[in-house]
N, C-alpha and C positions, 0 to 999 in steps of 0.2 A: 213802234219804238224807232222810227226812222231807219228801217232796214234798207230802204232804197238808197238813202244817203250813205249808209255804211258800205253798201256794195260799190257805189260809185267811187267813194274815197279809197276803198281797197284796190279797185282797178287802177286808179291813178298812182297809188303808192307802189304797186308791184310792176309798173311799167319797166322799171330798170331791170328787175329780175327777168321779165319776159324776154328782154333782148338777149340775155345770156342763155336762157333755157325756156322751155315751154312750161312756164309756171302756172299751176303747181304740178310738178312732175311726180310727186308722191304725196301721201296724206299729210294734212296740215293739222297741227294740234292747237286747240283753244283751251287754255287753262283757266278754270274757274277757281278763285282763291277761297271759296267757302264750300260748305257741305252741299250735297245734292238737295234740290228743292227750294233753294233760296233764289233771290233775285239775280245774282251774278250767274248762277248755274242755269237758270231759265233763259236769261238773255244769251248766254253762250250756246245753248242748245238750239234756240230759235235761229240764231245767226248761222250756226253750223249747218242746219238743214237747208237754209236758203243759199249759202255759199256752195254747198255740195252740188246743188242743182245748177247754180250759175256757172261753176267752173268744171263740172263733170269730174270731180275728184272728191275724195273723202276728207271732209273736215270733221274732226271728232273732239269731244269735250273730255278733259281730264280734270278731276277735282283734286286740289291740293289745299286742304283747309289747315289753318294754323296761324297763330299770332295775329289775328285780325286781318288776315289777307297778306301779311308781310312775307310769310314763307313762300308763297307762290310767286309773288312779285319779284322777290330777290332771285328766285330760281330762273325766271324768265330774263331778268336783267343780265344774268351771267351766261345766257345761252348765245350761240352764234346768231348774229342778226341776218339770217338767211331767208326770212319770209315764211318759215315753217313753224314758228312758235308765236302764239299770241296769248295775251292775258286779258281777262275782263277786268280792267282797272276801274277804280272808283274813288269817291271822296275819302273812304276809309284808308285805302292803300296809298293814294297819291297826293293827299292833302293833309289829312289828320295825322296819320302815322309818322311821317317825316318831321312834323312839328313836335309831337309828343316824345318821339324817340329819335334823336339825331343819329343813332347807330343802326338804322335799318339795313345799311349795307348797299343802298342804291340811291341814285339821284332821280327823283320822280319825273324830272323834265328831260335831263340830258341822257339818261340811260334807256330811254324808250322812244319809239316813234309813235306818236298818238294818231290813231287812224280816224276815228269818228266818235261822235257823241250819241249814245243810245237814248238817254232820257233820265229823268229824275223823279222817282216816286217819293211821296212823303213818308214820314214815320207815323205809326199808329200805336196807341196804347190799347192792349187787349187784356181782359181778365177772364178767369173761369166763370162759367155760368153759376156754379155753386157758391161763388163768393157773395152773391146777392147784391152786387153793386151795379147800378145801371147808368150812372152819370159820373162825370169827372169830379163834381162837387161831393158826391157821396163817397167817392174813392178817397178824397183828401180827408174827409171826416173819419172814414174807417181807419186810414193810416195814422191819424193823430190819436185815435183811441187805443192803439196798440203800443205796448212797451218795446217790443222787438222790431227791428227794421223789416220792411217788406222786401221779400226776395223778388228779383226781377231778372228776366232773360233778355239777352241782346245777342246779335250775331257774333259778337266778339269784343275783346278789349280795344278801345279806341275807335269803335265804329260810331256812326251817327246815332244808332239806337241807344248806346250807352250814354253818349254826351247829351242827347235830348232828355233822357230820363234823369240824369244827374242835375241838369240845369233846372228841370221842372221841380225836382225835390227841393232844391235850394230856394226857389221862388215860393213854393207852396209851404215850406217849413215842415217837411216830413222826412223821416229816416228810411233809407232804402239800402239794400245790399245787392251788389251786382253779381250775377252768376253768368259769366261769359260762355258762349257756346262756339263751336267751330262752324258757324253758319246759323241762319235764322230758323230754318225749318225744324230742326230738333227742338229748339226752344219753344216754338209754337206748340208742338205736340205736348211738351211738358206743362205748359201753361194750360192747355186744354184739359189735361189730366188732373189739374189741380196741384201739381207738385211745386209750383211757384205762384206767387201772388199776382204777378202781372208780367206782361212782355212789352218790350219797346222795339218794334220791328219795322222793316220796310213794308209799305202797303201791299206790294205785289206778292210778298211771301205770305201774309196773313189773310189776304182778301178771300181766298177760297173757304177757309174756316169761318170767316165772318159771314159770308154769303150763305153758308150751310147752317148758321146759327150755333156753331160749336163753341164759339167764344163770344164775349161781349166787347165791342169796340167802344172806347170812351171818347177819344178825340184824335184828330190827325194834325200834323204840322203843315198841312197844305195852306196856301194863302186864302182859299175859299173852300166851301163844301164841295165834295166830289160829286160830279153829275150823276154817276151811277148809284151813289149811296148818299142821297141828300139829307138823310136823317142823322148822319154822324157829324157832330159839330167840330170846329177847329179849336186848337188851343187859344188862338187869337181871340175868338169870340167868347171863350170861356174865361177870359181875364188874364191871359198870358200873351200879350202882344208881341213879345220878342221871340216866341217859339214858332217861327215860320221858317221852314227849311225843306230842302229836298235832298235825297241821297243820289247824286248823279253817278252814272256809269258811262 
């Protein structure tokens, strides 16, 4: 996930601080705006480990889930810009949220110093094994046979997971009901347990359960099939050419 570029960018960013003091002179906090186990949390922890080794100082992750990542982002925006507080920002917090809600309380560009781009996993639809659905076409047929909307989990309101699912439902002509979570990992667990009909999650969050066979993947929003999982089709090849997206962090 481009950790080398991240370290170089951080070194350049903190050159000013280094002239005033031996930065970092104390532990550095990296805030993940979603629950433990999700993509933002995982990226934060991987970065914290490498940064701790590189700077010989403690970089630690603090989870502040809520409002689709807005809670944590607002908190960091209001903190002293001293180089000791970072947030794992992403498309949900710094692109989608400010458009959906102009009252987030922060400017996604001017209230932050953007350090480096981690990467962008696609969205994947997953369903419980017990549902008996194996393909996206079967899923649509199942949805149209139901009178009630299908419940689905996403990492939170206004996240890519929600928007991809809502757009898909509109194009497929099915009814769904959004159940927002404070991060993707708890949602994946509830889908796996059969408490929800499907999940619309970042690939990195659901890939472990997919590899273990705990849930059934239907399609991803990647532009082409994933090299490590070539059997999983894309929405594009399943007849939804507009559903090509990545969830950048």
